[in-house]
N, C-alpha and C positions, 0 to 999 in steps of 0.2 A: 503493501499499499504506500509507502514512502516514495519509491521510484515514481509511483503514479502523480502524486501531488507534487514531487519536484518537476515531474513533465508539465503539468498544468501551469505552474508558477512559470516556466520558461515560455510556455505558449502565450500567456495571458499578460505578463508583465516584463517591461522591456527595461533595462537600465537607465535610457535616457527619459523615461517616464518618471521614474524615482527624482532623477536629476532637476525634471522641470518641476515636479510637486515641490522640493526643496526650494527652487528658486522664487517659487510664489511666496512661499513661507519665510523667506529670507527677506525678501523685497518689503514686507508689512512690517516695520520696528514695531518692537514690543518692549521697550526698556523703560526705567520710570522715568516719568515727563510726558511721554506719549499720551496723547488723549484716549482715555478709555484701554491703554497700554496694551493688553494682549487681545481685545475683542476684535481687532481685523482679522487677527490669524485664526481666532475661533469661528468668525463667520464664513472665512474661506474654507477652511476644514470642514465645516458643517455642510456647505453647498456642496464640496467635493464628494461626500460621504451620500448626499442626497442624490445626486446625479449618478452615482454606482448603484443605487436601490439599496444602500444600508441604512436602517433605522438611525437618525441622529437628532440630537437635542441641544439647544444653546441654554445655558443655567446662569441667571446672573448671579456672582457673588456679592460684589461690593463697588461702589462708585462707577457704575457702567462697565465693569470688568467681567468678562464671562468665561466660565469652563464650557469646553465642548465634550460630550459623549457621543458614544455609537455603541451599538450591538447587533452583532450577528446570531440571532437566538438559534438553539440547538433543538434537540427532541426532548429535552428535559431529562434524559437519562444519564448524563455526564456530570463531569465537574466543570465550573466556571473559571475560566481564566480572565484577568485584568492585565491589559496592556496600557502602561500609563506613562507620560511624561510631562515635563512644563513647556508653556507656551511664551514666557518672558525669556530676556534676556539681558544680559548687563549692557551698558552703554556701549556706543561705538568706540569709546576713549579715543586712540590716535589710529584708529584701524581705518586706511583709506578707502573710500568707496564701499563701505562695511555692507551696506544693503543691495549690493549688486554681485552675485555670484559669479566667480571668476574661476577660472581653471588655469593651474599650471602643472603640466603632467598629469599624474593621478591625484593632485591635490584640488580638492573643491573648497574655496576660500570665501569666507563671509560671515558675518556677526551670527551666531547661531547655527553655523552649518555642523559644528560639532556638539555645542551644547544649547538647546538638542534639537533643533529643528530637522536635523540628518537623521538623528534615531526616530523622530516621530514620523517622519516620511516613511522610515521602513516599516515602522507599526502599522501606518494607515495602509500602505500598499500590500502587506501581509494580508490584511483582512480583505482587501480588494481582490486579491488573487482567490482566496477562498471562495469569494461570494460569485466572481466571474466564472470560477470554473464550477458553480453548482454542487459545491461539497457541502453535505449535510452532518454537522457533527452531532453528538451526543447532548454535549455541553454549550453552554455560551461563551462567546468571546465579547468582551467588554473593551472598548476603548474610551481612555479618559485623557483629555487635552487640558493640563490645568493652570492657573495662574499663579504667579507670586513664589516660586520656589527659590529663585534669587535673593529673597527677604523674608516673608513671614510665612510663606506655605498657607496662605488662605484658600486655595484652590483645593488641596487635597483636605484640608481641614474641613470644607464645605461638602467634599465626598464624603467624608467621616460622617459628619453630623446629619446628613441627609439619607444616611443607611446604607452607605455601599456594602454589598456582600460580594464574596468572590472565595473561590477555594485555593486560589494562587495566585500571585500578582508578579509581572515582571517590569520593573522601573528602568527606562532605556537610557539612562545616562552612558557616556562614552566609557567603555571600559575595552576596547580592542576585540570585543566579543568573549572576553574571559568572563566567567560565571562568577559573580560576586555574591557569596552566600552569607556575608556579615558584614557590618560595618559599625564604628563607634559611634557613640552619643557624644553631643557638643555643647558646650555652653561657653559665653566669655564673660568674666567677670571683671568689675573694676573696684580695686581697693584705693579708698581716699583715705591718707594719713594726715592727720592736722597736726601743727607743732605752732610754735610762738616765733614769729619773725621779730629779727631785732637785728641793730647793727653788728657788724662781725666784730667789732673790737669790745663788744660787751655779751659775747656768745654765750656766756654761762648764766645769762639773763632770759635767754630765750630756749627754746625747745625744737631740736631740728628733726623736722619731719622726716627728711631723707636718712636719718638713722634710725629712725622708728620702722621706714620699709625696709631698711637693710636688716634689721633684725627680725621682721616678718619673713625676709627671703632665707635667713639662715636656719629659721625655725622649719619652713618648708623644706630646704634641703636637707636637712637631720631629722625630719619626723614624717613628713606628708610623702615626700618624692620615693622615700625606700618603700613605703606602703604600695604606691603605685607601680613600682616596679616589679612587686610582688603580687601583682594581680595579673594573672596571664590568662588569655582565652587561645585557644589553639589553632584559631583562625587570624584573629586581628591582632594578635601580641599583647603588649601590655597598655594599661592606662597610662595617659599621658598629661602633662601639665606643661606650659611655654609662659614665659614670661614674654608677653609681645611688644609692650612698649613701658617705659618708666620716664617720668617727668616729675620736675620740682624746683623750686626755688626760683630766684630772680637774678641774682648775680652773686658772684664769689665772696663780696664783702658784706653780705646778709645773710644770717641763720635763715635756713627755709622754712617758710611757715606752713608749706603744703608739699605734698607728693603724690604721684598718683600711679598705679601699677595695674597693666591690664593683663589678664592672663587666659589663656586659651586650655580648657580644660575638656578632654575627651577620655570617655570611659567606654569600657568594653561590656559586651552585653552579659546581664546578670548584676552588674552594680546598680544599685538606686540612687536617684537624683537627690532624694530627701537625704541619704547618707552621705553625697557629696557635698551638700551645703552644710550638714552638720560638721563635718571633718574642718571646714574652713571656720565656722562659727566656735567650734571648740578652740581652735588653735587661737583664735583673735582673744577669746576668753583668757586663755593661759597668759599671753603676752599682757593683758591688762591686769590680771593678778600679780603679775611680776614686777609691773612697771605702772605706777599709778598717773604717769604722763603719758602713757600710751593711749593715742585716740586714733580710731580706724572705724569707716563706715564701708561695708561692702555691698555691692549691688549688680545686679545683673544690667549688663551693657543695652541701652536702648535697642540698638541694631539686632541684638540676639533675642529680644523678648517677643514671644510669640502670643496669639490668643491665649485668655484664660484658662488654665487647665491644660496646658499643652506646652512642651518641651522638644528639643531636638533629640529623641530618645535614640537608642542603640539599636540594631538590628540583626537578626540572625534566622537562618532557617535550616533546618535539618538536613545533613549531607544526602540522606536517603530519601528525602521528600519526594514523592512523584513529580513534582514539577521539576526538581532539580535534576533527576533522572531521565527525564524526557528531554529537557535541554540538552544534556550530555550526549545523550543518544542520538539526538537530532544532528547536532555538530559536528559529530563524527561522521554519520550518514551523508552528510553535505561534502565531506572529506578534503576540505581546503586544509583543515589544522585541527589538532586536537587543543580545545580550551583550556587554559588553566581555572581550576576551581580555587578561589582565592577570597579576598576580601576588597571592599571599596573604600579605597583612602581618604575620601571625602565624606561629607553627609549626605543623606538624599532622603526623598519624601518617604521612602521605604519605611524609615523608621517611625514616622507616623502610622503607615498602614499597618506594618507589623505590632506596634504596642498597642495603640488606641482602636484600631478596626479588628484586630486579631487576626488579619489575613497573611498567611506565609507568603512571606517576599523575597525577591532576589533583585538583584541588579546586573543589566546584562544589554549593551548597546554598542553599535559600532562607532568608531572615534576613538582618538586619544586624550585623555583628562588634561594631560600637560599641555595642549595647545588652548584649552578652555580659557575665556576672559581676555586672551593675550591679541595683540594687533595682527599677528599672525594665524588666525583661528582657522582650522582646515579641517576637512573630513577627506580619508582615502577613499577614492571612489570605487575601489576594489573590494570596500566592505560592504557597499551598499545593497548589492544583489545577495551577498552572502547572509545579510541581516534579514532580509525579507524572507529568504528561503527558511531559516532558522527558526525566526517567529511563528512563520505559517506551519511548518512542520513539528514544531513543539506544540502549537494550540491543537493540533490533529491528535497529537498522541495523549497529551492531558486531558484535553474535553471529552476525548473518546473513552475515558477511563482505562486506558492500558495498564495492566501491573510491570512492574520491572524489578529484576532482581539484578543484584551485582555478581560477578563471578562466573 
């Protein structure tokens, strides 16, 4: 049956058609500051699905911004697969002609080509291939193009709050088609240390906030960092903490009256967000008890704050979950290369789907994460048809409820 669907894809979908779809998505800017931001992209995708006879819907989320969903219904006898990705991008920054798809050899260049309008085009065309071939699966295939992943993930949160249900989900972030079965959670914290500014000639009358920040760092290095290094996940490795920025004081001859440290904290699947907060609060309490002059306020950076009740949670799916096995088998049948089963080094909306919607989720898509957000963002055109075939064949295997056994 697998060769049959691959023959159908080769018959019904051409590489240039995928590229043309990418071109249409890229030429519709969807970065912050654009009116209604992602809606023009969502409306185009909705119209594209409708012309292909695939049931589609636009869903208003916030401030004129819309998700787009589509579904190919099955016989009601199998599993439901969700294919999802975000329709927003980062700004063009210094990328020339960012919204004109250009080609240099096998590189297709443009803002969103890689992150992630290229992967979205492949998911869309996988569904179109199945529809054109009139293949009736046992389970449903759902597509969701969601807003705001680059900021607060309002699109995926809206999906969750409207009751999205699926037996498995693939988030199409760029992984070079490797299968990412986990990623770490993420939070950005700010620590504001307060001292007392005085002239440097009278420094004993002041309180140096930079020194207080240094005491905090020393406690982190002696107590917290060793704990993180000992927390290991067999896929994602250890928990991590990075001092991203530190700033304080006004000039060398003035005792610093303030100092701020911003920290990136990433946690492995299985750690609890509440425990992470408590560890920092306990450390600050210990410093206050040992030093009456120690003052520090901790908060989550505004850019990292999500809708109330949500945080950037970690994600993992069992190595032997039917979706993982279906994707592995599909990738090998297509025969170009054996994908690595690994972890996604960034964060994705998969953390929300896994943690809050309880949907087993993995991350897999064409493109290289290293070029995302850069002035040289591109996707390798050789990966496009591979991705369409991989998504379509995986959907067939997973939605039809086939069982898989390793070995």
